[in-house]
C-alpha positions, 0 to 999 in steps of 0.5 A, spaced: 610 134 844 611 134 851 615 128 853 618 126 846 620 133 843 621 137 850 616 142 849 614 146 855 606 147 856 606 154 854 609 152 847 604 147 846 598 151 848 600 156 843 601 151 838 595 148 838 590 154 841 589 151 848 590 155 854 596 152 858 592 150 864 588 146 859 594 143 856 596 141 864 590 138 865 590 134 858 597 131 860 595 129 867 589 125 864 594 122 859 598 119 865 591 117 869 588 114 863 594 110 862 596 113 855 602 115 858 607 110 862 613 112 865 618 107 867 624 109 872 630 105 870 634 107 876 638 101 879 634 102 886 627 101 882 630 094 879 632 092 886 626 093 889 622 089 884 627 084 886 625 084 893 618 084 892 619 078 888 623 074 893 618 076 898 612 073 894 615 067 891 618 065 898 613 067 903 619 072 906 617 078 911 623 082 908 628 082 903 634 086 901 637 086 895 644 090 894 645 093 887 651 091 883 656 096 883 662 096 879 667 099 885 664 094 890 663 087 892 657 083 895 662 082 901 662 090 902 655 091 900 650 086 903 653 086 910 651 093 910 644 092 908 643 086 913 646 091 918 641 096 916 635 091 916 637 089 923 637 096 926 630 097 923 627 091 926 630 089 932 628 093 939 632 095 944 629 090 949 630 084 944 633 077 945 638 076 939 642 070 937 647 070 932 651 064 928 658 064 926 662 065 919 664 071 915 657 074 912 655 074 920 661 077 922 661 083 917 654 084 918 655 085 926 661 090 924 656 094 920 651 095 926 651 102 929 652 103 936 646 103 940 645 103 948 640 097 949 642 095 956 635 091 956 637 087 950 641 080 950 645 077 945 645 069 946 650 064 942 647 060 937 652 055 936 658 052 939 665 055 938 670 053 932 676 049 932 682 053 935 686 052 929 680 055 925 682 062 923 675 064 921 671 069 926 668 065 931 661 065 934 663 067 941 667 073 938 661 075 934 656 075 939 661 079 944 662 084 939 655 085 938 653 086 945 659 091 945 656 095 940 649 094 943 651 096 950 647 090 952 649 083 956 652 077 952 650 069 954 656 065 951 655 058 950 661 054 953 662 048 948 665 047 942 661 047 935 662 039 934 664 034 940 669 028 939 663 023 940 656 023 941 656 021 948 660 027 950 655 032 946 649 029 949 652 030 956 654 037 954 647 039 952 645 036 959 649 041 963 645 047 966 649 053 963 649 050 956 642 048 956 640 055 958 644 058 953 641 053 947 634 055 950 635 062 950 638 062 943 632 058 941 627 063 944 630 069 941 626 075 937 631 076 932 637 071 929 642 073 924 644 067 920 649 065 915 648 060 909 653 054 908 654 050 901 655 043 900 659 043 894 663 037 891 668 035 896 668 042 900 663 045 906 663 052 909 670 053 912 666 053 919 667 046 918 674 046 917 678 040 922 671 037 923 670 033 916 674 030 910 672 029 903 669 022 904 665 024 910 663 030 905 661 025 899 657 021 904 653 027 906 652 029 899 649 022 898 644 023 903 642 029 899 645 035 903 646 041 899 647 046 905 648 048 912 644 053 917 646 053 924 651 047 924 645 043 921 645 040 914 639 040 909 637 037 902 634 041 896 627 041 899 629 044 906 629 037 910 633 036 915 639 031 913 641 027 919 648 026 918 654 023 922 655 030 925 648 031 928 649 027 934 656 031 935 653 038 934 652 043 939 647 048 936 640 050 937 635 045 934 634 047 927 626 047 928 627 052 933 629 057 927 622 056 924 619 059 931 624 065 931 620 071 929 625 074 925 631 070 922 635 074 917 639 070 912 645 073 910 648 070 903 650 071 896 654 068 890 652 063 885 655 057 889 650 058 894 644 058 890 642 051 891 643 052 899 640 059 900 634 056 896 633 050 900 633 055 907 628 059 904 624 053 902 625 049 908 622 056 912 629 057 916 629 064 914 624 069 914 628 075 911 634 074 906 639 079 905 643 078 898 646 082 892 642 083 885 646 077 881 644 072 887 637 075 887 636 074 880 639 067 880 634 065 885 628 067 882 630 064 875 631 057 879 624 058 882 621 059 876 624 053 873 622 049 879 615 052 879 609 047 877 606 049 870 599 050 870 
């Protein structure tokens, strides 16, 4: 009568001969004993369920899933959610490190302005090629430092050097060694995820690789990239010909940073995101509803049967 026929408690009491307080008590008992179940079908309830499942399946500290809206794309909503997570968890004296790429840049642009003079932003990876039109790591770090009103420690080196010997010499330079040490010892990191798909890599590698090199990386099992390093489907570091030429924090250091916020979405990145999660390189994931559902479906497929 109450839930299916929209009758009031007073109408029900008059109909069945009980007092209205008794009807109210019976309705509450029906919920308490599980006779009546209430499901909330709102999109926010669904994404919170996805967030909890991502945390449980991949051992994350936090997960944020942006709902799918017809009038907004993931490139608009996911960075907003990532910026909110950062603002909630970072402290005014945090040491922060940031990588490069569109997702990271968009996240930083959404971070609210703060007055955190005790914080510091350290560059995680070297600069891109001058001909690469993507927002570069130094620019992203500088923007974040401006938004937080804090200091910025740059990494004065290209992301990929022309030869291993030059890269080794650059890493020994005191200023570069200090920057890498700061990045590796950060409290919070904001990181994108790159995918290795057929003959294509993340645009951050433009001008550094060609199709034959990408095929060799695929043959080695590489499916994704994180902070300039390649990983396979099991999350293992794949040692490619670029490794010895790359100026970036050690990939293993990501596992020791208390909060690494991964920002990524899209069907083409599912394998790469899952590899980062399995490898333990991310402690928080911010993505969209569709990507979260695909990730969890892939997890179910790969989970051992009991």
